[in-house]
N, C-alpha and C positions, 0 to 999 in steps of 0.2 A: 245599691243593695237594700233590701227592705230590712229595717230594724225590727227585731222580735223582742217583745217584753216577756221574759220568762215567767213573770208573775201574772200575765193576763189569763183570762179563762180559756183562750185558745190552746194554751200549753198546759192545761190541767191534765192530770193523769188519765182522766176519762177520755179526753179527745186525742191524746197522743198514742199512735200505734207503735208498739214496741217491736223491735226487730226480733225475728225468731232466734232462739238460743243456738249456739254452735253445737255440732254433733259431739258426742263423747269421744274421748281419745281411744284409739284402737290399741288393744292390749297385745303386746308382742311376747312370744314365748322365748325368744332368743335375741342375741345382739346382731342378727343378720342385717336388719334394716339399718341399724346404726352404722355398721361396717360399710354397707352399700352407699350411704350418704357421704361417709368420709372418703371413699374411693372416688365418687363423683366430684366431690370438692377438690380433690388433689388433681384429677385429670382434666377438669373443665378448663381452667386457665393457669393452674399452678399459682393461684393468687387468691387473696381474700378481699380484694378491692375491685371496683368496676374498671372496665377497660380505659375509660377516659381519665379516671384518677390515676390509674397505673401508668399510663403514658405520660401524664404530667409530672409525676414524681420521678419516673425514670429519666425523663429529659432534664429535670433539675439535677439529678445525680450525675448523668453523663456529661452535661455541659459545665457543671461545677461553677456556674455563675454566682459570684458573691460568696464563694466558699471561704470559711474562716478557720478551718481545721486541717492540719496536715497529719495524715496517718502513715507512720513509718511501718513497713513490713519487712520480711525477710528478703535477702538479695537486694537491699537498698531500694525497695519498691516504695512508691508514694501513692497515696489515694487522697483526693481532695473531697472534703465533706463540709456540711453546714452544722455547726455546733448545736443550734436550736433543734434541728431534726433528730440527730442521733442521740442528743441528751434526753429528749423526750421519750425516745424508744428504749433507752437503757439507763437506769440510775447509776450503774457502775461507770459507764462512759461519762456521764455528767460529772461524777466526782473526779475523774481523771482530767477532764477539761478545766475544772475549777482549780485543780492543783497546779496547773501550768500558768505561771504568772510572769514568765520571761518576756513574752510579746503580747501586749494587750490586744492588738488587732488580728493576730493570727496565732492560734493555739497549735500545739504539737503533742501528739500522743503516739504510742508505739503499741502495735499488736503483733507480737513475734511468736515463733514456734509453729506456725502453720503456713502453708503456701500462700503466696501473694493473691492468687486467683480466689482462694477460699475466703480470704478477708474481703475481697471485692464483692463476692456473692453475699457475704454476711452484711456488709454495709448497704448494699442495694436492697436487701430485704428490710432493713430498718427504714428505708425511704418508702417503698411501695408495697411491702409485704408480698413480693413476688420473686420468682426465681425460674431459671430454665431447668428443664428436666434433666438434661445432660450434666449440668453443673451439680445437681443434687446427687446424681449417681457417681460423679467423680470426687466430690468433696463431702459426702454425707457425714463421715466420721469427724472431719475437722469442724464442720458446721455444728455438729452436735456438741462438741467441746466448747466452741465459741458461744453458743446459745446458753450453755450452762454457766460459763465463766462470767459473761456479761449480762446474765439474768434476762433472757428474752424467752419467756415461757411458751408463747405461741409458735415460735420457730422450733423450739425444742419438741413440741408435739408433732410438728410437721416431719422432723427427722425420724422420730419414733414410728410414725405411720409408714414412712417409706421403708424403713428397716423391716417392719412387721409384714408389709405387703409384697415387697419385691427384692429388697437389697440384702437381706439376711440369708447367708448360706453357710455351708459346713466349713468353708475355707476361712471366713472372717468372723465366725460366731464367737471364737475365743476372744478376739480383739474387742468386738462389740460388747461382749459380756463384761470385760474388765472396765471398759468406758462407761457402761450403764451403771456399774457399781460406783464409780467415781463421780459420775454426773447426776446421781440421785434420780435415776429413771427405773423405778421398780418394775413396771410393766414390761419394759424392754429386757430387763435383767431376767425376768421370769420366762419370757419367750426364749431367750438364749439358753437358759438352764434346761428347759424342756428339750430343746433341740440337741443339746449336748448329751442328755440322758438317752434320748431316742436313737441317736446316731453316734454313740460313743466310739465305736470301733474306727469309724472314718475320721471323726474329729480328733482322736488321740494321735493320728498320724499327720496332722496338718502342721504347717510352720508355726502357726500361732500357739499351738499346744507346746511345741518344743521351746519356743521363746518364753512362754509362761513358766516352764519348769526352771528356767534360769533366773528370771526376774521375780517371780512370785511363787516360790515353792509351797508356801502355806496355802495359797489359793488352790493349787493343784491337789494338795492333800484333801482339802475340803470337797473338791469336785469328785475325787476318787471315793471319798466316804459317801457322798450323795449317790454315786452310781452303785456302790455296793448295797446301800440301803434300799435303793429302787429295785435292784435285782431280787433282794430278799423279800421285798414286799410283793413283787410279781409272783415269786414262787409260793409264798404263803397264800396269795389270792387264788392261784391256780389249784393248790392243794385243797383249799377250802371249797372251791367250786366242785372239785371232783368228789369231795366228801358229801356235799349236799346232793349231788347227782346220785350217788350211791344210796343215801338215805331215802331219797325220793323214789328210786326204783324199788327199794325194799317195801316202802309203804304201798306202792302200787301193786306189788306182789301179794301183800297182805289182803288188799281189797279184792284182788283177783281170786285169792283162795276162797273168800267168803262167797264170791259170785259163783264159782264153779260148784262148790259143795251145796249151796243153797238153791240156785236156779238151774245149774247145769250149763255147760258150754261145749259145743261141738260134740265130742264122743264120750265125754266124762260128765257125770252128775246124776242127780236123782231123777231127772226127767229127760225124755228124749227130745232132741232139738230137730224140728222139721228140716231146717236148712243148716247143716253142720258147717258149711263153708262160709256162712255169713259172718260179718265182723260184729263182735259184741261190744266193742269200745274199750276193752281192757287189753293193753299191749302185752301184759305179762302172761296172758292166758296160754298162749301157744307154748312158751317155755315151761310153764308149770305143768301143763298137760303131758309134755314129753317126759318131765321128771317123774310125774306120778306113774305113767305107764312103765317107765324103766324100773322104778322102785318095786312095782307089783310083780315084775318077773325077774328081778336081779337075783342071782345065786351067790354073789360075792359078799352081800351085806352081812352074812353070818360068819364069814371068815375073818380071823384076826387081821386088822389092817383095813378090811372092808373095802367098800367102793366109794370113790370120791364124790360121785354124783349122788349116791344115797346119803352120804354124810351131809352134803349140802341141803338135801331135802329134809333131813332130820333137824338141821339148824333152822330152816324156814318154819317148820312145824312148831319148834319150841318158841321161836320168836312170836308166832301167832298166839300161842298159848299165853304168853306173857302180856300181850296187849289186848287180849280178848276180854270183853266186859262180862259175859255170862258163859262160862265154859260148859255149864250143864245143858243149856239150850243150843249151844253152838253145834253145827253140823260138820265142822272141819274134823277130819280123823285125828284121834289121840289128843284132842285139845285139853281134855281134863285129866289125861294120864301123865302129864309132865310135872304135876305138883310134887309127887314123891321124888322125882328125879332132881327137882330144884332143891329139895331139902338136903341132898347128898353132895351138892356142889360146894366147893371151897368159897371162902369169902372173896377172894380175888376174882374168881370166875363170876360169882354173883354180882360183884361190883361192875364188871365189864358188861354183863348182860343188861344191867339197869341203865348204864350209860348208853348202850346201843338203843334200848327201847326209848329212852328220853330223846335221843337225836332223831330217831325215825318218826316219832309222834310229833316232833316239833316242825317237821316238814310238811304236815298234812295241809290240805286246802282249807279255805275259810269255811267254817261250819263243821269240819271234821267228818267222822263217820260214826253212826250210832252203835256200831259193833266194837269199837275200840276205846280204850281209856283215853283220858285227857293227858296232855304232857305234864300238867301241873300236878297230876296225881302220882307221878313216879318220883320217888325219893331215893336219892343215891346213898 
């Protein structure tokens, strides 16, 4: 191989052709790409290692050649392992191995409280970082507990991903939620909490919910409080949306009033429209025209109690007069005649009208309308 002197003229900045810069990173608007990459990683080999490395470590675990640790499990089960391997993967296991000083050549530790096969899947992951899909489906809850107790964070993330993508359902969500709280898995706990809120009727009839009532009544009360808060929030949000929709419709009606009385629309207005059936762009025009025609020929408006449709029209006319910028130049009927009526109203009614005007004006589009007041000009 030819030796190159980096200080020679051949390697000067002028003579060296620099490689082109890498392209800028693509900006993503959501976590969809990250989720897809995680799913591909989980589905490809169920492993974070190459196939050759995985096979070598699996063979080392299965054959247990030179194993110096005995792992005792439930039902008198035994698993042979290598202390250097499992101690490097888990600091907790390393401390357990160091504490056993009875037999210097063969250590002994115990992992109890979970099925023997779950412990075997866990120890195998410490060797090769791989697992079988069926094993994860059968022992995901136990492996999540083991990964937390023995501090194996990458295995813990694998368990959380499986629960998030496939394993979490309405039957086991209560059990997984309790484990997520105990195992310090906030994302998984949040996903469980959302599922409980969204499917509370079905979840509350599951066996997990009944067991939680007996074992953790305080947690059940917290969940019931969360469900009640969520329902109230949804009701408030729905009520707020309906209010905004109503105020928006009133604002559109005010704009349509000006349009009808200034430009004319269909059969009503100062000018005759050539094509009365053409759309004008104001959705409220049709309803307002019908109210105006009804009011012009109604015989009940002068009777005590009056007509409900005429009362509605009077309210719309008064609302327009309250938000109109220049009542003297305005062409809307009776726009300037409501000033005297406003002076006779009680303070309570006046306050209600001002609040309505403020809410209606606050829903206007960007730029507003030159014919109406600004929302900031209205004082309650």
